[in-house]
C-alpha positions as CSV (number, residue, x, y, z in Angstrom):
1,M,8.8,12.2,12.0
2,S,8.4,16.0,11.9
3,D,7.7,16.4,8.4
4,S,6.2,14.9,5.3
5,A,9.9,14.1,4.1
6,D,10.5,12.1,7.3
7,L,7.4,9.7,7.3
8,P,7.7,6.1,8.7
9,D,7.7,2.9,7.0
10,R,6.2,-0.3,8.1
11,D,9.4,-1.4,9.8
12,E,9.6,1.5,11.7
13,T,9.5,1.0,15.6
14,L,8.9,3.8,17.8
15,T,8.9,4.1,21.9
16,H,7.1,5.6,24.7
17,A,9.7,8.6,25.6
18,P,11.2,8.4,28.9
19,S,9.8,11.8,30.2
20,V,6.2,10.1,29.8
21,L,4.1,8.8,32.5
22,A,0.7,7.0,31.1
23,C,-2.4,6.1,33.4
24,Q,-5.0,4.1,32.2
25,I,-8.7,4.8,33.3
26,G,-11.3,2.3,31.7
27,T,-10.3,2.2,28.2
28,D,-8.3,5.6,27.9
29,V,-5.1,6.7,28.9
30,V,-3.7,9.8,30.6
31,L,0.1,10.8,29.8
32,L,1.7,13.4,31.4
33,N,4.8,14.6,29.5
34,S,7.0,15.6,32.9
35,T,9.3,18.0,30.6
36,S,6.7,19.9,29.5
37,G,4.2,19.7,32.3
38,R,1.6,19.0,29.8
39,Y,-1.4,16.1,30.3
40,Y,-2.9,14.5,27.1
41,A,-5.6,12.0,26.8
42,L,-5.9,9.4,24.5
43,D,-9.3,7.3,23.4
44,E,-9.5,3.8,22.9
45,V,-8.0,3.4,19.7
46,G,-5.3,6.2,20.7
47,S,-4.8,4.5,23.7
48,R,-4.3,0.8,21.6
49,I,-1.5,2.4,19.7
50,F,0.0,3.6,22.3
51,E,-0.1,0.3,24.1
52,L,1.1,-1.7,20.7
53,I,4.3,0.8,20.4
54,G,5.3,0.4,24.3
55,S,5.3,-3.3,23.4
56,G,7.8,-2.8,20.7
57,H,5.8,-3.8,17.7
58,S,6.9,-2.2,14.5
59,L,4.1,0.4,12.6
60,G,3.5,-2.3,10.2
61,A,2.6,-4.7,13.0
62,V,0.6,-2.0,14.8
63,H,-1.1,-1.3,11.8
64,D,-2.0,-5.0,10.9
65,I,-3.4,-5.7,14.5
66,L,-5.6,-2.4,14.3
67,I,-6.8,-3.8,10.6
68,D,-8.1,-7.2,12.4
69,T,-9.7,-5.1,15.2
70,Y,-11.3,-2.1,13.7
71,D,-13.6,-1.9,10.2
72,A,-11.5,0.6,8.2
73,A,-9.8,0.4,4.8
74,P,-6.2,-0.2,5.1
75,D,-4.9,3.1,3.5
76,V,-7.1,5.2,5.6
77,L,-6.2,3.3,9.0
78,W,-2.3,3.6,8.0
79,S,-2.9,7.3,7.0
80,D,-4.3,7.8,10.4
81,L,-1.7,5.6,12.0
82,V,1.3,8.0,10.8
83,A,-0.9,11.1,11.8
84,F,-1.3,10.0,15.0
85,C,2.3,8.9,15.6
86,T,3.4,12.3,14.0
87,R,1.6,14.1,16.3
88,M,2.6,12.1,19.5
89,S,6.2,12.8,18.4
90,S,5.7,16.5,17.9
91,L,4.5,16.4,21.6
92,G,7.7,14.5,22.9
93,I,5.3,11.7,23.6
94,V,6.8,9.0,21.4
95,V,10.6,9.0,20.0
96,R,12.5,6.9,17.9
97,P,14.7,4.0,19.8
98,H,18.3,5.0,20.3
99,S,20.8,3.1,17.9
């Protein structure tokens, strides 16, 4: 998921990287990538996406859940979801599960 030629499809699943520790604070989540030593904060929407990914949902299922939750156009929400996942992947926060 590091470039546009490698964009995810609806059936793809991601998982939390083993090196990432998460702590929920209210509706937000604070993440520590123990490999890089960097901290990240996710707002309510990012936290929900992170939770759904960690629960094993495909990206299509995450999208469908978000559509039912938030007032956003499906194509815009998909684009935002892909951008979020691509960014989280580049930071080592989420990874593709090993086959």
